[in-house]
C-alpha positions as CSV (number, residue, x, y, z in Angstrom):
1,X,60.1,45.3,110.0
2,X,60.5,48.8,108.7
3,X,58.1,51.5,109.8
4,X,56.7,54.6,108.0
5,X,55.5,57.9,109.5
6,X,52.9,60.0,107.6
7,X,51.7,63.4,108.8
8,X,48.9,65.7,107.4
9,X,47.1,68.7,108.7
10,X,43.3,69.2,108.9
11,X,41.1,72.3,109.5
12,X,39.1,70.6,112.3
13,X,39.4,67.8,114.8
14,X,36.3,66.1,113.4
15,X,37.8,65.8,109.9
16,X,41.0,64.3,111.2
17,X,39.1,61.8,113.3
18,X,37.0,60.7,110.3
19,X,40.2,60.3,108.3
20,X,41.8,58.3,111.1
21,X,38.9,56.0,111.4
22,X,38.8,55.3,107.6
23,X,42.5,54.7,107.5
24,X,42.4,52.4,110.5
25,X,39.6,50.3,108.9
26,X,41.2,50.2,105.4
27,X,44.9,49.8,106.0
28,X,46.6,46.8,107.6
29,X,49.8,47.2,109.6
30,X,48.8,50.4,111.5
31,X,50.9,50.8,114.6
32,X,49.7,54.1,115.9
33,X,47.4,57.0,115.0
34,X,47.6,60.4,116.8
35,X,45.6,63.6,116.5
36,X,47.3,66.7,117.9
37,X,46.2,70.3,118.0
38,X,48.7,72.6,116.3
39,X,46.9,75.9,116.4
40,X,44.7,78.2,118.4
41,X,40.9,78.1,118.0
42,X,39.3,80.5,115.5
43,X,38.5,84.0,116.7
44,X,35.1,84.2,118.5
45,X,32.2,85.3,116.4
46,X,30.1,86.5,119.3
47,X,29.5,90.3,119.5
48,X,29.8,90.7,115.7
49,X,27.1,91.3,113.1
50,X,25.8,88.9,110.5
51,X,24.5,90.3,107.2
52,X,22.0,88.4,105.1
53,X,21.0,89.7,101.7
54,X,17.5,88.9,100.5
55,X,16.1,89.3,97.0
56,X,13.3,91.7,96.7
57,X,10.6,92.2,94.1
58,X,11.4,89.3,91.7
59,X,8.1,89.8,89.8
60,X,9.2,93.1,88.4
61,X,12.6,91.6,87.2
62,X,14.2,94.1,89.6
63,X,16.9,92.2,91.4
64,X,17.4,94.8,94.1
65,X,18.2,93.3,97.5
66,X,17.3,94.0,101.1
67,X,19.9,93.5,103.9
68,X,19.0,92.0,107.3
69,X,21.5,92.6,110.1
70,X,21.5,90.5,113.2
71,X,23.9,90.1,116.2
72,X,25.8,86.8,116.5
73,X,25.7,85.1,119.9
74,X,27.5,82.1,121.3
75,X,24.2,80.2,121.6
76,X,23.5,80.4,117.9
77,X,27.0,79.9,116.5
78,X,29.2,77.9,118.8
79,X,31.2,76.2,116.1
80,X,34.1,78.7,115.7
81,X,35.1,78.0,119.3
82,X,35.9,74.4,118.4
83,X,37.6,74.9,115.1
84,X,41.3,74.6,115.2
85,X,44.0,73.1,113.0
86,X,45.1,69.6,113.9
87,X,47.8,67.3,112.8
88,X,47.1,63.6,112.1
89,X,50.1,61.4,112.4
90,X,50.1,57.7,111.3
91,X,52.8,55.2,112.0
92,X,52.4,52.0,110.0
93,X,54.4,49.3,108.2
94,X,56.4,50.6,105.2
95,X,54.6,48.2,102.8
96,X,51.2,49.8,103.6
97,X,52.5,53.4,103.8
98,X,51.5,54.3,100.2
99,X,47.9,53.2,100.8
100,X,47.7,55.2,104.0
101,X,49.2,58.2,102.2
102,X,46.6,57.9,99.4
103,X,43.7,57.8,101.9
104,X,45.0,60.8,103.8
105,X,45.2,62.7,100.5
106,X,41.7,61.6,99.6
107,X,40.4,62.8,103.0
108,X,41.5,66.3,102.3
109,X,44.6,66.6,104.4
110,X,47.1,69.5,103.7
111,X,50.9,69.6,104.0
112,X,51.2,65.8,103.9
113,X,54.7,64.5,104.7
114,X,55.9,60.9,104.5
115,X,59.1,59.7,106.2
């Protein structure tokens, strides 16, 4: 039986794993699904400042804003440490390759290639 390989990129591991689970449940003839890291993690946010703009004096129809500045720490915002681009690769039967491709596209994958 002829096999088909489909590859797509995701912004985070969690998104790729959700797509892989959906494809595994919905498509028959899946031989192998792999999630591989293809990039470094995002730059650390710790030590930077976060700006929050707040509306002030809405009763007077004056939409001037106030700015709150706070320091970002690893305890408050750990997510950027885990964010990295990943590649999801699916090997399946050629007859079900179009269905797997469509689900990968629907899951938000970028740079999708089908061989």
